[in-house]
N, C-alpha and C positions, 0 to 999 in steps of 0.2 A: 503495498500500499503505498512507504514512503515512496519508492521509486515510480508511483503514478503521481503522486505529489509533487514530487519533481521535476517529471516532466510534463507538467499541468503548467507549473509556475515557470518552468524556462520557456514556454512557449507563449504564457500569457505575457512577460516579461520581454523578446522577442516582438512581440507582435506591439506593444505597448510605446517600446523603443525606434522602428521603422517602420517605415511602408508597404511590407512584403515584398521590395524590390532586390536590387544586389546588396543592397546593408543588410537584408535581414539574412541572407546567404551564410556574408558572411559574421554577420555573429551566430546564425547558427552553428556555423564550423567550428567558431571560437569553444562555444558552449556543448556544443556535441561529441568532436574530432576528436577522441581519443579519451572520452569520459563513459556516451551511453554505444557508441560503435567507434568501429575506426576509421582511419585516414580514408584509407581504401573504398569503406563500405561507404562510408558520405558522398565522397567522389562519384561512385557508380550512384545512389541516390539520387543526386545532382543533373545526371545526366536523363539517364529514366524519368524522373520527375517534369523532365522540361521536351521528352521528346513524346510525352504523355498532350493529350488536348486538355483546356483546363486552366486551373490555378495552378502554374508551379511550387506556388509557396504551401497550398495545403495538399499537393502533393507530397511534397517535401518533405513538411511535420509528422503526416501517416508514415509514407515510409522510413522516418527516425521514430517513430513509437511505437511502431512496428516492429523495429529492430531491437528498440529495448527494455519490450516489455508484448508483444506479441499483440493480441486485438483491444486488449484495454488500453494499451498502450497510444497505438495509432487513434481510438476513440479522445482521449484524454489530451492527445500533442492535438486534435484537431480541433475539440470544446479550445482548449488555452488558443486556436490561432484564431477564433471566430470570436469569442466574447468581445476581444477589445473594439474592432473595426461595427461590431453589430451595437453595442452598447453607445458609442459616438454618432453612430448614423441616429440610431433612436433619438438622442439626446440632439441634435440637428433638429430632426425633423419635429421635434417640440416646438424647440425654439422656434421656427421657422412658423408653424403653429400661431404661435403667439402672437408673433409680428408679421403675417403675412398681409393685414392692410394696412399696415404704416408706409406711410406715402415712401420714405427714405429707405425703403425695401426697395423696391422698384427702381430708386436712380442709385442705390449699388452695384444690382442689375448691371442697370443700362453702362455705368463705369465701369464695369468689368468687363463687359462685352469687346472696346479697344485693347485692353491688356491681354484678353484670349488670343485675339486676332494678332495682336504680335509677337507676341511666344509660338504661333501657328507657324508666323512665318520664320519668326530666326530658328524655329528644328528646319524648317522645307530649307532654309538654307546653312545651314550645317548638316544636313542631310547631304543634299547637292555640292555642296563646297567645292568636291576633291572629285565631282567629274570633269571629265576632259571633256573641251571644246563642243565637238562635236554631239556628243551625250548632252551635253549640256543644252543644246538646240534642241533635240530633240526631246529633252525634258520638260523645256520650256512652248515647245510645241499640245504636249499631251496639258498641260495645265493652262494654258492659256484655251485650249478647245475644251477643256471641261471646267473651266469658267464660265464658256459664251454656254454651254449647256447648261449649266446651273440656274446662271441668266434670263434662258429661256424654258424656266421651269421643268426641264426635266428630271424623274425620278432619281435622288442620290445614289442609289444603290446600282440605277443601270449605269451612272456616271463612272461611281468604281470601278463596273463592269467593263466598260469600255476603259477606260485608263489603263486597268491590267493588263487587257486583251494587247492594247496597244503598245505597252512594255513589252509582252512577249515577243511581237510581230518588230519592234523593233531595236529591242536590246538583245539580239542574238548574240 
């Protein structure tokens, strides 16, 4: 029972301190490798959880929990991983329900929109910054075509599908 409690608290701590990205894998490695499982097992777990569809963090948690304490360990690790974001989301929803009619909330959202747009442009710039000149031109054409289709009210999933197919054709 003490081992299950240790697993639960470890995953609770990891999911309170990180956002389930690469940082959580690093922290989990520090906490679990050599303690609950060998380093080789941990590397295998990361690779296995990355290959499967779904949340890598939850799969990795269940893998580590199972390696440490079988099915109860997997369940306890999953609960330790799910509880922090669930409680946080419930708190945010409760808070938004309290202030949903306030004018400042809609103004706040209007203020967020340009910042999110700029962040998306910066991410796109970082992704395409290293592209070769010919590929950059093709990438720009796909981007302009996608923007034009969206401005003409084309369904977003179809625009994404068309852009992906264009990538297959142009970037062989």
